[in-house]
C-alpha positions in Angstrom: -2.5 26.1 27.4 -1.1 24.9 23.3 -3.7 26.7 21.8 -3.0 30.1 23.2 0.6 30.0 23.3 2.2 32.5 22.1 4.3 31.2 20.3 2.9 30.9 16.7 6.0 28.1 15.7 5.1 26.2 19.2 1.5 25.9 18.3 2.1 25.3 14.8 4.3 22.4 15.6 2.0 21.2 17.7 -0.9 21.1 15.3 1.0 18.7 12.8 2.3 16.3 16.0 -1.6 16.2 17.2 -2.9 14.8 13.6 0.1 12.2 13.2 -0.6 10.8 17.1 -4.7 10.8 16.6 -4.0 9.3 12.6 -1.6 6.6 13.9 -3.9 6.0 17.0 -6.7 5.5 15.2 -4.7 3.2 12.3 -3.7 1.1 15.8 -6.7 -0.3 16.5 -7.2 -2.1 13.6 -4.1 -4.6 15.0 -6.1 -8.1 15.0 -8.9 -6.8 12.8 -7.2 -6.5 9.4 -9.2 -8.2 6.9 -5.8 -10.4 5.8 -2.8 -11.1 7.6 -0.5 -8.8 4.5 -3.2 -5.3 5.8 -2.3 -6.5 9.3 0.9 -5.9 9.0 0.5 -2.8 6.5 -1.9 -1.4 8.2 0.3 -1.6 11.6 3.7 -0.5 10.3 1.5 2.6 8.7 0.6 3.3 12.2 4.1 3.0 13.8 4.9 6.1 10.8 2.1 8.0 11.8 3.4 8.1 15.7 6.8 8.5 14.5 6.3 11.1 12.8 4.0 12.2 15.7 7.5 12.1 17.8 9.8 14.4 15.4 7.5 16.5 16.0 7.0 16.8 19.5 10.4 16.7 20.1 10.5 19.5 18.1 8.2 21.3 20.1 9.7 20.4 23.6 12.3 22.0 22.9 10.9 25.2 22.0 10.9 28.1 24.4 7.3 28.2 26.2 6.8 24.4 25.8 5.8 22.7 29.5 5.8 19.5 28.4 7.9 17.0 27.2 7.1 14.6 24.2 5.7 12.2 26.5 3.3 15.4 28.1 2.2 16.7 24.9 1.0 13.3 24.1 -0.6 12.0 27.4 -1.2 14.7 29.6 -3.1 17.3 27.5 -6.8 16.9 27.8 -9.4 16.9 24.4 -9.5 20.7 24.1 -5.7 20.8 24.5 -5.2 19.0 21.3 -5.4 21.1 18.2 -5.9 17.9 15.2 -8.4 17.4 12.0 -11.6 16.5 12.9 -11.5 13.4 10.7 -8.4 11.7 12.4 -10.4 11.0 15.3 -13.3 9.7 13.5 -14.3 5.6 14.7 -12.5 3.5 12.0 -15.8 2.7 10.5 -15.6 -0.9 8.1 -12.0 -1.4 6.2 -13.2 1.1 3.3 -14.1 4.0 5.4 -10.3 3.4 6.7 -9.0 3.3 3.6 -10.6 6.0 2.2 -10.2 8.0 5.0 -6.2 7.2 4.4 -6.5 8.1 0.9 -7.5 11.5 1.1 -5.2 12.8 3.9 -2.5 10.9 1.8 -2.9 12.8 -1.3 -2.9 15.8 0.5 0.4 14.4 2.9 2.8 14.1 0.4 2.4 17.2 -1.5 2.5 19.1 2.0 5.4 16.9 3.4 7.3 18.2 0.4 6.8 21.4 0.9 7.7 21.2 4.6 10.3 20.0 3.0 11.9 23.2 1.7 10.5 25.5 5.1 13.2 28.2 6.6 12.9 26.5 9.8 15.3 23.5 9.5 14.7 21.5 12.2 10.5 21.6 10.1 12.2 21.1 6.5 14.0 17.6 8.3 11.0 16.1 9.6 9.5 17.0 6.3 12.1 15.0 4.0 12.0 12.3 6.7 8.7 12.1 6.1 8.0 12.2 2.6 9.5 8.6 1.8 6.8 7.1 4.4 4.0 9.1 2.5 4.9 8.1 -1.4 4.2 4.9 0.0 1.0 5.1 2.2 -0.2 6.7 -1.0 0.4 4.3 -3.2 -1.1 1.5 -0.5 -4.3 3.7 -0.3 -4.4 4.8 -4.0 -4.4 1.0 -4.7 -7.3 0.3 -2.4 -9.5 2.8 -3.8 -9.2 1.3 -7.2 -9.4 -2.6 -5.6 -12.3 -1.8 -3.8 -14.3 0.3 -6.2 -13.6 -1.2 -8.9 -14.4 -4.9 -6.8 -17.9 -6.0 -5.9 -21.2 -4.5 -6.0 -20.5 -4.6 -2.2 -17.3 -2.7 -1.7 -18.1 -0.4 -4.3 -21.6 0.2 -2.2 -19.1 0.8 0.7 -16.2 2.8 -1.0 -19.3 5.4 -1.9 -20.9 5.4 1.5 -17.4 6.3 2.7 -16.4 9.1 0.4 -20.1 10.4 1.3 -19.5 10.3 5.0 -16.3 11.5 5.3 -16.3 14.7 2.0 -17.7 17.0 4.5 -14.5 16.5 6.8 -12.7 17.9 4.0 -12.4 21.5 4.1 -11.5 21.7 7.5 -7.5 20.4 5.9 -7.2 23.9 4.1 -8.1 26.4 7.0 -5.5 28.2 7.9 -5.9 30.7 10.3 -4.0 34.2 11.6 -1.1 32.4 12.9 -0.4 29.6 9.9 -0.4 33.1 7.3 2.1 34.6 9.3 4.4 31.5 9.6 3.7 31.3 5.4 4.7 34.3 5.4 8.0 33.9 7.4 8.6 31.3 4.6 7.6 28.5 7.9 4.4 26.7 7.2 3.2 25.1 4.2 0.7 26.9 1.7 -2.8 25.0 1.9 -4.4 27.3 -0.2 -1.4 26.3 -3.1 -1.4 22.5 -2.1 -5.8 22.2 -2.7 -6.5 22.2 -6.5 -4.1 19.1 -7.7 -5.4 17.6 -4.2 -8.5 18.1 -5.5 -8.4 16.9 -9.0 -6.4 13.6 -7.5 -8.8 12.9 -5.5 -11.6 13.0 -7.8 -9.5 11.9 -10.9 -9.7 8.3 -9.0 -12.6 8.1 -7.8 -14.1 8.9 -11.1 -11.8 5.7 -13.0 -14.1 3.4 -10.6 -17.1 5.1 -10.8 -17.4 6.7 -7.1 -18.9 10.2 -7.0 -17.9 13.1 -4.9 -21.2 14.4 -3.1 -22.1 18.3 -3.4 -20.8 19.8 -0.5 -23.1 20.6 1.5 -22.6 20.3 4.8 -19.0 20.6 6.2 -17.5 20.7 9.8 -14.2 22.3 11.3 -13.2 23.3 14.9 -10.0 21.0 15.9 -7.5 23.0 15.3 -9.2 25.5 17.9 -9.1 22.7 20.4 -13.3 21.4 19.4 -13.6 18.0 19.2 -16.3 15.5 18.6 -16.9 12.7 21.5 -14.7 10.0 19.3 -11.6 12.0 20.8 -12.5 11.5 24.2 -12.8 8.3 24.2 -9.8 7.4 21.9 -7.6 9.3 24.6 -9.2 7.2 27.5 -7.6 4.7 26.0 -3.9 6.3 25.1 -3.1 8.1 28.1 -4.7 5.2 30.5 -1.3 4.5 31.3 0.5 7.6 32.0 -3.4 9.5 33.9 -3.3 6.2 36.1 0.7 5.9 36.9 2.3 9.4 36.3 5.5 9.4 35.2 5.4 5.6 34.7 8.8 4.7 32.3 9.2 1.2 30.9 
């Protein structure tokens, strides 16, 4: 339904919501498992920020012509193939270095993306961008600091950080892919042109890792397909937990 919707704006808004929902759900898995209490609270708050962003997007999507769900329906009543999030968000949390490395590469993109979204020709998208960029600045400050702490920490933390970068790098090109639908919205001044962000993103990521002796791997493999509803097996397991209550008791209200 969502991938083939005739309304490009609806598809675009759902893509942003799906990224935020899946990222927030993954971060929430650190609750009760974080290495220190301060990170327990910080990760939970970042997860809530992403879930709040997902709600803003799904509320907007639900108000558009052609929407068949309300915000809860978009989150809880779609199957894997109807989700359009980037694959990097659905990967299991791994260790703390993996989670924070993923967070860093996403945060470096999110800040300029949301700044540009804040001047979208679509007023409600612009409002979402203006609201969410403030929290994303905080997210980036945290995750960048952890890259420096892990990279300049012990030999073990440096190794884990390098392993995380190596494992994640092939998922980063998908973050900048844009299809005909998005290019049409870019021409209308609605969507953000990611091609204009990628060089600065790469430079900031490179400079941060250079400071602590982390090497970016050669891009000899990459994956994609999330925007087309093609996902790893990990998303199904994530959704089975996220959607369980609404699947078991449809329409349940607190």
